[in-house]
C-alpha positions, 0 to 999 in steps of 0.5 A, a space after each residue: 499499500 505504501 507504493 500506491 499513488 494518490 493514497 496517504 497513510 494516516 493513523 494506520 489506515 489509507 486515506 484517499 488523497 485529493 487535490 489537497 485544497 477545498 474545491 468549493 466556490 465558497 472557499 474562494 479557491 474556485 470561480 462560479 460558472 457565471 464568472 468563468 469557472 476556473 481557479 482563482 489566484 488564491 486557489 492556485 496559491 493554495 494548490 501549489 502550497 498543498 502540492 509542492 513542485 506543482 507548476 499550476 498557473 492562472 488563466 491567460 486573460 489579457 488581450 496581448 499576452 507575452 509569447 509564452 503565455 500566448 502559447 499556453 492560451 493556444 494550447 488550452 483552447 485546442 484542448 478545450 475544443 476537443 472537450 467540446 467535441 466530446 461533450 456536445 450537450 455541454 457545447 450547446 449550453 452557453 452556461 456550461 463550465 467549458 463554455 464559460 472557461 473558454 470565454 474567460 480564456 478568450 478562445 
């Protein structure tokens, strides 16, 4: 059991290890769907504290990002376009999390 990924040993028993942070909108770590549906700056900082070595970053929302950030945006937009193809019912709903996130990233 000690070599299992995603399992933490506590008090003699195995406990499933999640993101390491609260995943509710109320916690302030995530945006509600109407506001773009991603992690907040606070949420990214909390995730990085809980997961040392993580390279998680916030969304690229500026109009003319640096070349490196523009590349991240292009990559996200390509991945999320694939998600829209996989979930056509979400693609049709303008209030779905994927549509809101793509709007926030300016895809």
